[in-house]
C-alpha positions as CSV (number, residue, x, y, z in Angstrom):
1,M,-43.2,185.7,129.4
2,P,-41.3,184.2,132.4
3,A,-38.0,182.4,131.6
4,G,-38.4,178.7,130.9
5,E,-42.1,179.0,129.9
6,C,-43.2,177.0,126.9
7,C,-45.4,178.6,124.3
8,A,-47.1,177.8,121.0
9,S,-47.1,180.2,118.1
10,R,-47.5,180.4,114.3
11,T,-44.4,180.3,112.1
12,P,-44.0,183.0,109.4
13,G,-45.3,180.4,106.9
14,G,-48.4,179.8,108.9
15,G,-47.3,176.4,110.3
16,R,-47.5,175.4,113.9
17,A,-44.3,175.7,116.0
18,N,-43.1,174.7,119.4
19,C,-41.2,177.4,121.2
20,W,-39.1,177.5,124.3
21,R,-38.4,180.8,125.9
22,G,-35.1,180.5,127.8
23,W,-33.0,183.2,129.3
24,A,-32.8,185.3,126.2
25,T,-34.5,184.9,122.8
26,P,-37.0,182.0,122.1
27,I,-35.9,179.0,120.2
28,C,-38.6,177.8,117.9
29,R,-38.8,174.5,116.1
30,P,-41.6,173.6,113.6
31,E,-43.7,170.7,114.7
32,P,-42.6,167.7,112.7
33,K,-45.2,166.3,110.3
34,W,-46.0,162.6,110.9
35,E,-45.6,161.7,107.2
36,D,-42.1,163.3,107.2
37,S,-41.0,161.3,110.3
38,P,-38.3,158.6,109.7
39,A,-39.5,155.0,109.6
40,A,-37.8,154.2,112.8
41,S,-39.6,157.0,114.6
42,K,-42.9,155.8,113.4
43,Q,-42.1,152.3,114.6
44,I,-41.2,153.6,118.1
45,V,-44.4,155.6,118.3
46,S,-46.4,152.6,117.2
47,L,-44.9,150.6,120.1
48,A,-45.6,153.3,122.6
49,R,-49.2,153.4,121.5
50,A,-49.6,149.7,122.1
51,L,-47.9,149.9,125.5
52,S,-50.1,152.8,126.6
53,R,-53.2,150.6,126.5
54,N,-52.2,148.5,129.6
55,A,-52.5,145.4,127.5
56,R,-52.0,141.9,129.0
57,L,-51.0,140.4,125.6
58,I,-48.8,142.4,123.1
59,I,-48.2,141.1,119.6
60,M,-45.1,142.6,118.0
61,D,-44.8,142.0,114.2
62,E,-41.3,142.7,112.9
63,P,-40.8,145.4,115.6
64,S,-37.0,145.6,115.0
65,A,-37.0,145.7,111.2
66,I,-36.2,149.4,111.0
67,L,-34.3,149.8,114.3
68,D,-30.6,150.0,114.8
69,S,-28.7,147.9,117.3
70,A,-29.0,150.4,120.2
71,E,-32.8,150.8,119.6
72,V,-33.2,147.0,119.5
73,A,-31.4,146.7,122.8
74,N,-33.8,149.2,124.3
75,L,-36.7,147.3,122.8
76,F,-35.5,144.1,124.4
77,R,-35.2,145.9,127.7
78,V,-38.8,147.0,127.5
79,I,-39.9,143.5,126.6
80,R,-38.1,142.0,129.6
81,E,-39.8,144.5,131.9
82,L,-43.2,143.7,130.4
83,T,-42.7,139.9,130.9
84,A,-41.5,140.5,134.4
85,Q,-44.9,142.1,135.0
86,N,-46.7,139.0,133.8
87,I,-47.5,140.5,130.4
88,A,-47.4,138.0,127.5
89,V,-45.5,139.0,124.4
90,V,-45.7,137.3,120.9
91,Y,-42.6,138.5,119.0
92,I,-42.7,137.9,115.2
93,S,-39.4,138.3,113.3
94,H,-37.3,136.9,110.5
95,R,-34.2,137.8,112.4
96,L,-33.3,134.4,113.9
97,E,-30.6,135.7,116.3
98,E,-33.2,138.1,117.8
99,I,-35.7,135.3,118.2
100,R,-33.2,133.1,120.0
101,Q,-32.1,136.0,122.2
102,I,-35.4,137.4,123.4
103,G,-37.7,134.4,123.1
104,S,-38.5,131.8,125.8
105,R,-40.2,129.4,123.3
106,I,-40.1,129.4,119.5
107,S,-42.8,128.4,117.0
108,V,-41.9,128.1,113.3
109,L,-44.3,128.6,110.4
110,K,-43.9,127.7,106.7
111,D,-46.5,128.4,104.0
112,G,-49.2,128.9,106.7
113,Y,-48.5,125.7,108.6
114,S,-46.7,125.1,111.8
115,T,-43.5,123.1,111.3
116,A,-42.5,123.3,115.0
117,S,-44.2,124.5,118.2
118,S,-42.8,125.5,121.6
119,L,-39.1,124.8,120.9
120,P,-37.0,126.0,123.9
121,A,-35.2,129.1,122.5
122,A,-32.0,128.2,124.4
123,D,-31.7,124.9,122.5
124,A,-32.8,126.1,119.0
125,R,-29.9,126.0,116.5
126,R,-30.0,128.5,113.7
127,A,-29.4,125.8,111.0
128,D,-32.4,123.9,112.4
129,L,-34.6,127.0,112.3
130,V,-33.6,127.7,108.7
131,R,-34.5,124.2,107.7
132,L,-37.9,124.4,109.4
133,M,-38.7,127.7,107.8
134,T,-37.5,126.9,104.3
135,G,-37.7,123.1,104.0
136,R,-34.1,123.0,103.0
137,D,-30.6,123.7,104.2
138,V,-29.2,127.2,103.4
139,A,-25.5,126.8,103.8
140,N,-24.3,129.9,102.0
141,V,-26.6,132.9,102.4
142,F,-24.5,135.3,100.3
143,P,-23.5,134.3,96.7
144,Q,-19.9,134.4,95.8
145,R,-18.6,137.7,94.4
146,G,-17.9,137.8,90.7
147,A,-14.9,139.3,88.9
148,D,-13.3,142.5,90.1
149,P,-15.6,145.2,88.7
150,S,-13.0,148.0,89.1
151,A,-11.8,147.5,85.5
152,A,-15.3,148.2,84.1
153,P,-16.3,151.7,83.2
154,V,-17.8,154.0,85.8
155,L,-21.5,154.1,85.3
156,L,-22.6,156.2,88.3
157,Q,-20.7,159.2,89.7
158,V,-21.8,161.2,92.8
159,Q,-19.8,164.3,93.4
160,G,-20.1,166.6,96.5
161,L,-23.8,165.7,96.9
162,G,-25.6,167.4,99.8
163,L,-29.1,167.9,101.2
164,A,-29.4,170.6,103.8
165,G,-30.2,169.1,107.2
166,S,-29.5,165.5,106.1
167,F,-26.1,164.9,104.6
168,A,-23.2,166.8,103.0
169,D,-20.3,166.4,100.6
170,V,-21.0,162.7,99.7
171,S,-18.9,161.5,96.8
172,F,-18.4,158.1,95.3
173,T,-18.4,156.2,92.0
174,V,-19.9,152.8,91.1
175,H,-18.6,150.8,88.1
176,A,-20.8,148.7,85.8
177,G,-21.4,145.4,87.5
178,E,-20.4,146.7,91.0
179,I,-22.4,146.7,94.2
180,L,-21.7,149.5,96.6
181,G,-23.1,149.2,100.1
182,L,-24.0,152.2,102.3
183,A,-23.6,151.3,106.0
184,G,-24.5,153.4,109.0
185,L,-27.0,153.7,111.9
186,V,-30.5,155.0,111.6
187,G,-30.3,158.7,110.9
188,S,-26.9,158.6,109.1
189,G,-28.5,159.8,105.9
190,R,-28.5,156.6,104.0
191,S,-32.0,156.6,102.6
192,E,-31.9,160.4,102.0
193,I,-28.9,159.9,99.8
194,L,-30.7,157.3,97.6
195,E,-33.8,159.5,97.4
196,T,-31.7,162.5,96.4
197,M,-29.9,160.5,93.7
198,Y,-33.3,159.3,92.4
199,G,-34.6,162.9,92.3
200,A,-37.3,162.4,94.9
201,R,-35.4,165.0,97.0
202,K,-33.7,168.0,95.4
203,A,-30.1,168.2,96.2
204,T,-28.8,171.5,97.7
205,A,-25.2,170.8,96.5
206,G,-23.3,168.5,94.2
207,T,-24.1,166.4,91.2
208,V,-25.2,162.9,90.1
209,S,-24.1,161.6,86.8
210,V,-25.0,158.5,84.9
211,D,-22.6,157.4,82.1
212,G,-21.0,160.8,82.2
213,R,-24.3,162.7,81.9
214,E,-25.3,164.9,84.8
215,L,-28.9,164.5,86.0
216,R,-31.3,167.4,86.7
217,P,-31.6,167.7,90.5
218,G,-35.0,166.9,92.0
219,S,-36.3,165.2,88.8
220,V,-37.5,161.6,89.1
221,R,-38.3,161.7,85.4
222,A,-34.7,162.6,84.5
223,A,-33.4,159.8,86.7
224,V,-35.7,157.1,85.3
225,T,-35.0,158.3,81.7
226,A,-31.3,157.9,82.4
227,G,-31.8,154.4,83.6
228,V,-32.0,154.9,87.4
229,G,-34.4,152.8,89.5
230,L,-35.2,152.9,93.2
231,S,-36.6,150.2,95.5
232,P,-37.6,152.4,98.5
233,E,-37.3,151.7,102.2
234,E,-41.0,151.3,102.7
235,R,-42.1,149.1,99.8
236,K,-45.7,148.9,100.8
237,S,-46.3,152.7,101.2
238,Q,-43.7,154.1,98.8
239,G,-43.1,151.4,96.2
240,L,-46.3,149.5,95.5
241,L,-49.9,150.0,94.6
242,L,-51.1,147.3,97.0
243,E,-54.7,147.1,95.7
244,E,-53.6,146.9,92.1
245,P,-52.6,143.8,90.2
246,V,-49.1,142.6,90.1
247,Y,-48.7,143.3,86.3
248,L,-49.6,146.9,86.8
249,N,-47.0,147.3,89.6
250,A,-44.4,145.6,87.4
251,T,-45.0,147.9,84.4
252,L,-45.6,151.1,86.3
253,S,-42.5,152.8,85.1
254,T,-42.7,151.6,81.5
255,F,-46.3,152.5,80.4
256,A,-45.1,154.1,77.1
257,R,-43.6,150.9,75.9
258,F,-47.1,149.2,76.0
259,A,-49.1,152.1,74.6
260,R,-50.1,152.8,71.1
261,R,-52.0,156.0,70.1
262,G,-52.6,156.7,73.7
263,L,-54.1,153.3,74.6
264,L,-52.4,150.7,76.8
265,N,-52.1,147.2,75.5
266,V,-52.9,145.2,78.6
267,R,-52.1,141.9,77.1
268,R,-48.5,143.0,76.3
269,E,-48.2,144.4,79.8
270,K,-49.3,141.1,81.3
271,D,-46.9,139.1,79.1
272,A,-43.9,141.3,80.1
273,A,-44.9,141.0,83.8
274,R,-45.4,137.2,83.5
275,E,-42.0,136.8,81.8
276,Q,-40.2,138.6,84.7
277,M,-42.3,136.8,87.3
278,T,-41.1,133.5,85.9
279,A,-37.5,134.6,85.8
280,L,-37.6,135.9,89.4
281,Q,-39.7,133.0,90.6
282,V,-42.5,135.1,92.0
283,D,-45.0,132.9,93.8
284,P,-47.8,132.6,92.8
285,Q,-47.1,133.5,89.1
286,D,-50.4,135.2,88.6
287,P,-50.1,138.8,87.1
288,D,-53.7,139.6,88.0
289,R,-53.3,138.9,91.7
290,P,-53.4,142.1,93.9
291,A,-50.0,143.0,95.2
292,H,-51.0,143.1,98.8
293,T,-51.7,139.3,98.7
294,L,-48.0,138.5,98.1
295,S,-45.4,137.8,100.8
296,G,-42.8,140.4,101.5
297,G,-40.2,138.6,99.5
298,N,-42.4,138.3,96.5
299,Q,-43.4,142.0,96.7
300,Q,-39.7,142.8,96.6
301,K,-39.3,140.7,93.5
302,V,-42.1,142.6,91.9
303,L,-40.2,145.8,92.5
304,L,-37.1,144.2,90.9
305,A,-39.3,143.1,88.0
306,R,-40.4,146.7,87.4
307,W,-36.8,147.9,86.9
308,L,-35.9,144.8,84.8
309,I,-38.7,145.5,82.4
310,H,-37.6,149.2,82.3
311,G,-34.0,148.2,81.4
312,T,-32.5,150.0,84.4
313,R,-28.7,150.4,84.4
314,V,-28.4,151.9,87.9
315,L,-30.4,150.3,90.7
316,L,-30.8,151.8,94.2
317,L,-32.0,149.3,96.8
318,D,-33.1,150.6,100.2
319,E,-33.6,147.8,102.7
320,P,-34.2,145.1,100.0
321,T,-34.8,142.3,102.4
322,R,-36.7,144.0,105.2
323,G,-39.4,141.7,106.6
324,V,-38.2,138.8,104.4
325,D,-37.5,135.3,105.6
326,V,-34.0,133.8,105.3
327,G,-35.0,131.6,102.3
328,A,-36.4,134.6,100.3
329,K,-33.3,136.6,101.4
330,T,-31.0,134.1,99.8
331,E,-33.0,134.2,96.6
332,I,-33.0,138.1,96.5
333,Y,-29.2,138.1,97.2
334,A,-28.7,135.8,94.2
335,L,-31.0,138.0,92.0
336,I,-29.0,141.2,93.0
337,R,-25.7,139.5,92.3
338,G,-27.1,138.3,89.0
339,L,-28.1,141.8,88.0
340,A,-24.5,143.0,88.8
341,A,-23.1,140.2,86.6
342,R,-25.2,141.7,83.8
343,G,-23.5,145.0,84.2
344,V,-26.0,146.9,86.4
345,A,-24.4,149.3,88.9
346,I,-26.1,148.8,92.3
347,V,-26.2,150.8,95.5
348,V,-27.5,148.9,98.6
349,V,-28.7,150.4,101.9
350,S,-29.4,148.0,104.8
351,S,-29.7,148.3,108.6
352,E,-28.1,144.8,108.8
353,I,-24.3,145.4,108.5
354,E,-23.7,141.7,107.8
355,E,-26.0,142.1,104.8
356,V,-24.1,145.1,103.4
357,I,-20.7,143.4,103.8
358,G,-21.8,140.1,102.5
359,L,-23.5,141.5,99.4
360,A,-21.4,144.5,98.4
361,D,-18.0,144.8,96.6
362,R,-17.2,148.0,98.4
363,V,-18.7,149.7,101.5
364,L,-19.2,153.4,102.2
365,V,-19.6,154.0,106.0
366,L,-21.7,157.0,107.0
367,D,-22.4,158.8,110.3
368,A,-24.7,161.8,110.8
369,G,-24.6,162.6,107.1
370,R,-20.8,162.4,106.8
371,T,-18.7,159.9,104.9
372,L,-16.3,158.2,107.4
373,A,-14.6,155.7,105.1
374,V,-14.8,153.7,101.8
375,S,-13.3,150.2,101.9
376,D,-13.4,146.8,100.1
377,A,-16.1,144.7,101.7
378,A,-13.8,141.7,101.8
379,G,-11.6,143.4,104.3
380,L,-14.5,144.4,106.7
381,D,-16.5,142.7,109.3
382,E,-19.4,144.0,111.4
383,H,-17.2,145.0,114.3
384,A,-14.9,147.1,112.1
385,V,-17.9,149.0,110.6
386,L,-19.4,149.6,114.1
387,D,-16.0,150.8,115.3
388,L,-15.8,153.4,112.5
389,V,-19.4,154.6,113.2
390,L,-18.8,154.9,116.9
391,K,-15.5,156.8,116.4
392,G,-17.2,159.1,114.0
393,S,-20.0,159.8,116.4
394,A,-17.5,160.7,119.1
395,Q,-15.8,163.3,117.0
């Protein structure tokens, strides 16, 4: 076959592969499966599909929710090129700074009603937009940190954890009542670390221990039994049964508690779910309501309710406020801080560096599956974290 010719062949396992025959031996890479693609890649392909239709009006619903800052900048470049070609764009987002940056005019919705229409983006103040969205002033988004948790016992210990092709030699501890934030760009291995700790992926190196007891690698059952809970990056596809009622989603990990002689006591299930829905202010407080009818913030609260009912001691939160408005974010931050105050060890992943710094006690900075630094959150700002990531990328 001539040099530089592209071919298609079968891999030894029978899967399809893309091959490039260069000057010497062919380099073959298996075709990636769509379901295994990162969430950011799926978002980019979705945007490309919409752009390929030569549409005159494009509606983008939370297009930047899973993109890093460089990808958002590229998205904005595309939007400006589209509008320069007289293509209309409706950009829906909870990220107020993005709305003001990319929008020409801003319309604000609250509870299905318009509270403002066609505000000039250049004149819209963030405080005013928050008040129009929530009906109240939100002065302090992040709750104050509690007492220094370093004196509390270590509840979670990760030692030399690795997953071939994703991350390597990750080590940290989390004390009871402490929040550890994982910061890094898309592809840094943040979500994969949480999934490996939870047993959804089987570690190829290292250990995860809860309260001094090592967990069996690749076993979700072992993690949940030890008191580990995960709120995944994609709550709709990975965390919730959208067509099922809220009470079932809330008790999903605790069926045994409500069973007797192999039969579930639905009344007790609903009572437990209703109790947590009241405590977390889920709206509406109807345990029979299908999960897909709730807003993003209330769906996130249902996931928190699941682990509260279970009695989780270690909580892993992957993008806990994605697609959530600023009012609901404030409530979720307060709930997370409240759980830490009760002694729960929490690990938080977020694409919003400001969120990681504002919520966490300590921050672990990642790049390309490597640990760059661990620092007290109080001594960090967004620029310092980005500087660490960019320096790590250049090495």
